[in-house]
Every structure is written in structure tokens, then in C-alpha cells.
C-alpha positions in Angstrom: 185.5 20.3 -11.0 182.1 19.0 -12.2 181.6 15.3 -13.1 182.1 14.3 -16.7 179.4 12.5 -18.7 181.2 9.2 -18.3 181.3 9.7 -14.5 177.6 10.5 -14.4 176.8 7.3 -16.3 179.1 5.4 -13.9 177.2 6.9 -10.9 173.8 6.0 -12.5 175.0 2.4 -13.2 176.1 2.1 -9.6 172.7 3.4 -8.3 170.9 0.9 -10.5 173.2 -1.9 -9.4 172.6 -1.0 -5.7 168.8 -0.9 -6.3 169.0 -4.3 -8.0 170.9 -5.8 -5.0 168.3 -4.4 -2.7 165.5 -6.3 -4.6 167.5 -9.5 -4.8 168.6 -9.5 -1.2 165.2 -8.4 0.1 164.5 -11.7 1.9 167.5 -11.3 4.2 167.5 -7.5 4.6 164.6 -7.2 7.1 166.6 -7.6 10.3 169.2 -5.1 9.0 166.7 -2.5 7.9 164.9 -2.9 11.3 168.3 -2.4 13.1 169.0 0.7 11.0 165.6 2.2 11.9 166.1 1.4 15.6 169.6 2.9 15.5 168.4 6.1 13.8 165.7 6.4 16.5 168.0 5.8 19.4 171.0 7.9 18.2 169.6 11.3 19.6 169.1 9.7 23.0 172.7 8.3 23.0 174.0 11.7 21.9 172.2 13.3 24.8 173.6 10.8 27.2 177.1 11.5 25.9 176.6 15.2 26.8 176.0 14.0 30.3 179.6 12.6 30.4 178.6 8.9 29.6 180.8 7.0 27.1 179.2 6.0 23.8 179.0 2.4 24.8 177.4 3.1 28.2 175.0 5.4 26.5 173.9 2.6 24.1 173.5 0.2 27.0 171.3 2.7 28.9 169.2 3.3 25.7 168.7 -0.5 25.3 167.6 -0.8 28.9 165.1 2.1 28.5 163.7 0.5 25.3 163.3 -2.9 26.9 161.6 -1.3 29.9 159.1 0.5 27.6 158.4 -2.7 25.6 158.0 -4.8 28.7 155.5 -2.4 30.3 153.5 -2.2 27.1 153.4 -6.0 26.8 152.3 -6.4 30.4 149.6 -3.8 30.2 148.2 -4.2 26.7 148.8 -7.7 25.4 146.6 -9.6 28.0 143.7 -7.1 27.5 144.0 -7.2 23.7 144.1 -11.0 23.7 141.0 -11.1 25.9 139.1 -8.7 23.6 140.2 -10.7 20.5 138.6 -13.7 22.2 135.4 -11.8 22.7 135.5 -10.7 19.1 135.8 -14.3 17.8 132.8 -15.3 20.1 130.7 -12.5 18.5 131.2 -13.9 14.9 128.5 -16.7 15.3 126.0 -14.1 16.6 126.6 -12.0 13.5 125.8 -14.9 11.3 122.6 -15.7 13.3 121.5 -12.0 13.0 122.2 -12.0 9.3 120.1 -15.2 8.8 117.2 -14.3 11.0 116.9 -10.5 10.6 118.9 -9.1 7.7 118.1 -11.8 5.1 114.3 -11.7 5.6 114.3 -7.9 5.5 116.3 -7.7 2.3 114.1 -10.3 0.6 110.9 -8.6 1.6 112.2 -5.1 0.9 113.7 -5.7 -2.5 111.7 -8.7 -3.6 114.8 -10.9 -4.2 115.7 -14.4 -3.0 119.1 -14.6 -1.5 121.2 -17.7 -1.9 120.4 -20.1 1.0 123.5 -20.9 3.0 123.6 -23.1 6.0 124.4 -20.2 8.3 124.1 -22.2 11.5 126.7 -24.8 10.3 129.0 -22.0 9.1 128.7 -20.2 12.4 129.6 -23.4 14.2 132.8 -23.7 12.2 133.8 -20.2 13.1 133.4 -20.5 16.8 136.3 -20.2 19.2 137.0 -24.0 19.4 137.2 -24.4 15.6 139.3 -21.3 15.3 141.6 -22.4 18.0 142.1 -25.8 16.2 143.0 -23.9 13.0 145.5 -21.8 14.9 147.0 -24.9 16.5 147.3 -26.5 13.1 149.0 -23.5 11.7 151.4 -23.3 14.6 152.1 -27.0 14.3 153.1 -26.5 10.6 155.3 -23.6 11.5 157.1 -25.4 14.2 157.6 -28.4 11.9 159.4 -26.2 9.5 162.9 -26.1 11.0 164.2 -23.4 8.6 161.4 -21.1 9.4 161.8 -21.4 13.1 165.6 -21.0 12.9 165.1 -17.9 10.7 162.7 -16.4 13.2 164.9 -17.0 16.2 167.9 -15.8 14.3 166.2 -12.5 13.4 165.2 -12.0 17.1 168.9 -12.4 18.1 170.4 -10.5 15.1 168.3 -7.3 15.4 169.5 -6.2 18.8 173.1 -7.2 18.1 173.2 -5.2 14.8 171.4 -2.3 16.4 173.9 -2.2 19.3 176.9 -2.0 16.9 175.2 0.5 14.6 174.3 2.7 17.6 177.8 2.6 19.0 179.4 3.6 15.6 176.6 5.7 14.2 178.4 9.0 14.2 181.5 7.4 12.7 179.5 5.7 9.9 177.7 9.0 9.1 181.1 10.8 8.9 182.7 8.2 6.7 179.7 8.2 4.3 180.0 11.9 4.2 183.7 11.7 3.4 182.9 9.6 0.3 180.7 12.3 -1.3 182.6 14.3 -4.1 183.7 17.6 -2.6 182.1 19.6 -5.4 178.6 18.3 -4.4 179.1 18.2 -0.6 177.1 21.5 -0.2 174.0 20.4 -2.1 174.1 16.9 -0.7 174.5 18.1 2.9 171.6 20.4 2.4 169.5 17.6 1.0 170.5 15.3 3.8 169.5 18.0 6.4 166.1 18.3 4.8 165.6 14.5 4.8 166.7 14.3 8.5 164.2 17.1 9.4 161.4 15.3 7.5 162.2 12.0 9.2 162.4 13.6 12.6 159.0 15.3 12.0 157.5 12.0 11.0 158.8 9.9 13.9 158.3 12.6 16.5 155.0 13.8 15.1 153.1 11.2 13.1 153.8 8.3 15.5 152.7 10.5 18.5 149.5 11.4 16.6 148.8 7.7 16.1 149.5 6.9 19.7 147.3 9.8 20.9 144.4 8.9 18.6 144.6 5.3 19.7 144.4 6.3 23.4 141.6 8.8 22.7 139.5 6.3 20.7 140.1 3.5 23.2 139.2 5.6 26.3 136.1 7.0 24.5 134.9 3.5 23.4 135.4 2.1 26.9 133.5 5.1 28.4 130.6 4.3 26.0 130.7 0.8 27.4 131.8 -1.2 24.3 133.4 -4.4 25.4 135.9 -4.3 22.5 136.7 -0.6 23.1 140.5 -1.1 23.7 140.9 -3.4 20.6 138.9 -1.1 18.3 140.7 2.1 19.6 144.2 0.6 19.1 143.3 -0.6 15.6 141.9 2.8 14.7 145.0 4.5 16.0 147.3 2.3 14.0 145.2 2.7 10.8 145.3 6.5 11.3 148.8 6.4 9.7 146.8 6.8 6.5 144.7 10.0 6.7 141.0 9.3 7.5 141.5 5.5 7.4 141.7 5.2 11.1 138.3 7.0 11.6 136.7 4.9 8.9 137.9 1.6 10.3 137.1 2.7 13.9 133.6 3.9 13.2 132.8 0.8 11.2 134.1 -1.6 13.8 132.7 0.5 16.6 129.2 0.7 15.2 129.1 -3.1 14.5 130.3 -3.9 18.1 127.9 -1.4 19.7 125.0 -2.7 17.6 125.5 -6.4 18.6 126.2 -5.5 22.2 123.4 -2.9 22.9 121.1 -2.9 19.9 119.9 0.7 20.4 120.5 4.0 18.6 121.9 5.9 21.6 125.2 3.9 21.7 125.6 4.1 18.0 125.4 7.9 18.2 127.9 7.9 21.1 130.3 5.9 19.0 130.1 8.4 16.2 130.6 11.2 18.7 133.8 9.6 20.0 135.4 9.4 16.6 134.1 12.9 15.7 135.9 14.3 18.7 139.0 12.3 17.9 139.0 13.7 14.3 138.4 17.2 15.5 141.3 17.0 17.9 143.5 15.5 15.2 142.8 18.3 12.7 142.9 21.2 15.1 145.5 20.2 17.8 147.4 17.0 17.2 148.6 17.2 13.6 149.3 21.0 13.6 151.2 20.8 16.9 153.0 17.5 16.5 153.5 17.1 12.8 152.9 20.5 11.0 153.4 20.7 7.3 156.9 19.2 7.1 155.7 15.8 5.8 152.7 16.5 3.6 152.4 13.1 2.0 149.2 12.7 -0.1 146.9 9.9 1.1 147.3 8.1 -2.2 151.1 8.3 -1.8 150.8 6.9 1.7 148.7 3.9 0.5 151.1 3.2 -2.4 154.1 3.4 -0.1 152.7 1.0 2.4 151.7 -1.5 -0.3 155.0 -1.2 -2.1 157.0 -1.7 1.2 155.0 -4.7 2.1 155.5 -6.2 -1.3 159.3 -5.7 -1.3 160.2 -6.4 2.4 157.1 -7.8 4.1 156.1 -6.5 7.5 159.3 -4.6 8.0 158.8 -2.9 4.6 155.4 -1.7 5.8 157.2 -0.1 8.9 159.8 1.5 6.7 157.5 2.6 3.9 156.5 6.0 5.1 159.9 7.1 6.3 161.4 6.1 2.9 158.5 7.9 1.2 159.2 11.0 3.2 162.8 11.0 2.0 161.8 10.4 -1.6 159.4 13.3 -1.3 162.2 15.6 -0.3 164.3 14.4 -3.3 161.4 14.8 -5.7 160.8 18.4 -4.5 164.4 19.2 -5.2 164.2 17.6 -8.6 161.0 19.5 -9.4 162.6 22.8 -8.3 165.8 22.1 -10.4 163.6 21.2 -13.4 161.5 24.4 -13.2 164.7 26.5 -12.8 166.4 24.9 -15.8 166.3 26.0 -19.5 164.6 22.7 -20.3 161.4 23.9 -18.7 161.3 26.8 -21.2 159.3 29.3 -19.2 161.0 31.7 -16.8 160.6 30.6 -13.3 159.3 34.0 -12.2 156.4 33.7 -14.7 155.5 30.2 -13.6 155.3 30.9 -9.9 152.2 32.9 -8.9 152.9 33.1 -5.2 155.5 35.8 -4.5 156.5 34.2 -1.1 157.1 30.8 -2.9 159.4 32.6 -5.4 161.3 34.2 -2.6 161.7 30.9 -0.9 163.0 29.3 -4.1 165.4 32.1 -4.6 166.8 31.7 -1.1 167.3 28.0 -1.7 169.2 28.7 -4.9 171.4 31.2 -3.0 172.1 28.8 -0.2 173.1 26.0 -2.6 175.3 28.4 -4.7 177.0 29.7 -1.6 177.7 26.2 -0.4 179.1 25.2 -3.7 181.3 28.3 -3.8 182.6 27.7 -0.3 183.4 24.1 -1.2 185.3 25.2 -4.3 187.3 27.7 -2.3 188.2 25.1 0.3 189.3 22.7 -2.5 191.5 25.4 -4.1 193.1 26.3 -0.8 193.8 22.6 -0.1 195.3 22.2 -3.6 197.5 25.3 -3.1 198.7 23.9 0.3 
């Protein structure tokens, strides 16, 4: 039987209460959300190991060892080089101020006939050298270590995340089954279909978008190092990470690459080579990487991506930024379903066939309606047979 109006209001109130609890408990949810994300990513590998006659617990242990090996190799290979290039970047900052004072400022004043505000650029550049910056970093770290609660919280999260991840991975299938058993039987068909679409979208995101980011980071880094830019690895990795937002990675990479090449070489040739590197990367992304690895299963608008990242960071900090796009992908699936149900309802007022110009889209919508209806009928028949029994 369908839910009554009072039951619908009860479900709505429960959803609002759950959302309110998420906002209130946001400061302590970061390790648990991180553990859920890691468990979701590791569950397919554990399931595959179970097929190879390993127990669930042993499969989780093997998955943890593989993850630790990957993180350890990445730390050994990348972190020293990135730290060295970050040091080089900081040393370039005073050169930038000197160039702006001796070259850019006179040119702008002569070209536009204006008098720029006279800063003591030399003194400012001295304050921004590596020694001063190192002192600032030391002061910050001293303040952090003096705060006992902050240090305890940080260490606690480092210990809590793997522990929670282990137990979630071990009992993941049981948890999913128990959550599914709580869904009202009348709605099990539509909810299962919606959960399947969300799972496919998340899988496409993690398997596709993250691989695209990694591939672009490698392409940009190799290209910049072949050009001869000292900061090539750092710029390439940053551009790869920024490519989670469409076109942002190329914009960040080209801007940083041109500045680094200009101060290092000071000629047009290397600036052109930097542009060519990112042009090749964007071409490969649009013609090979995104179509092959991601496809059209996510389709988040760039504005939606930016909003999701900012909203996630505001609610849950850095972990919220990591979880923002997966959550946005799931919300997108739900909004598509709501949009379809709205256009198929009498409230919309216009027949659905008249409002859909694309015949293939209409056919797809009709198939979705049929699948949902069949699932609901099957669920009702099963309930009737159980009641008779």
C-alpha cells in the first residue's frame, strides 16, 4: 500500500532532522566520511578477492596492504621532488618583485602616463625570502603544537580513519543489505533503480574523472620538464588537480607555466612551448581521456562543480572538498529523476510527448517508466504472496 500523507510528512521530518544533525555534527564527521569513501572505493577489490577464495577479513587486510604500498611509493617518489620545487618557487618570489619594480612599473608609467604608488619593493621582497617564510612556518607550527587539543584531534583522526575503514569494509555488504531491508517494500523497486544509477554515476566518477586528473597531471608534468621548466613537476601536478573543474586546470597551468618560463628563460620560444604543452593536454583530454574514461555519465556543469566544491569545503572542510563532487553526482541523479517525474505528472500541465522534441529521449523516458512500473508490480505481487502465505 502507498504511504499516507501523515507518513510522508513523517519521512520529510526525519529527512530534515537527519540533515540538521549532519550540519551540527559536521566538525566530528570528517574521519567517518573519509572512512565511508575509502570503504566504498575498496569494496570492489575486496569482493574480487573473495571470489579468489579469500575470507572477507583477509581480503580487507590485503586491500589495506595494497593501499599502504601505493601511498608509500607515491610519498617516496613525489614528496621530495615537490618540496624541492616548492623551495625553488619561494626563492623566485623576490625576483618577481625586483622585475616588477625595475621593468614593469616604469613601462606602465611611461605607457599610460600614470604614477604608481611607490612601495618599498626591495624591503618587501626581503620579507618574502625563504628565511623569513621559514620563520613564519616555524611560528605557525609552534602555535599548532602548543594547542594540545588540536594535536590530539589530528592524531586521533589519523588513527580513527583506518580503524573505521577496516570495520566498514569488513561489514560493507551486510550494512548495504540491512539498509535495503529498511526500505518500504512498495518503494523497493524505484529505490533500487535509483541506487543503481547513483552507483553507476559514482563508479564513473571515481574510475573516470580521477584517472583523467592523474593522466593530465602526468602529461603536463612531463611536458613542462621536457620544455626545461624547473618547476615543471609542481606546475603539472597542480594543473592536474585543478582539472577536476573543467578548463580550470589548463588556465592555472598555463598561467603558472608562463610565469615560471618567463622568469627562468626570458624568451618567446619557451613561452610558446608551454602553451603547446597545455594545448596538447587539452586536446588529449577532449578527444581521448574524457570520452574513453568518463563518457557522459556524470555531466556536471562547471558552475555546479565550483558550487559543490565551495559548499563541501564550507560544511566539512578539506574532507568536504573531497566528497563534494561524488555527492553532487548523486544529487544530480536524484534531480534528474525528480525532473522526469515532474514532467510526467499532471502538475506540469503539458503532455509529455508534446514537450519532448527528441524522439529518442521520449523512448528512453518511456522505457524508464516501464521499468519502474514493472518493478513496483513485481514488489506488490511478492508482498501479496507473502501475505497469503
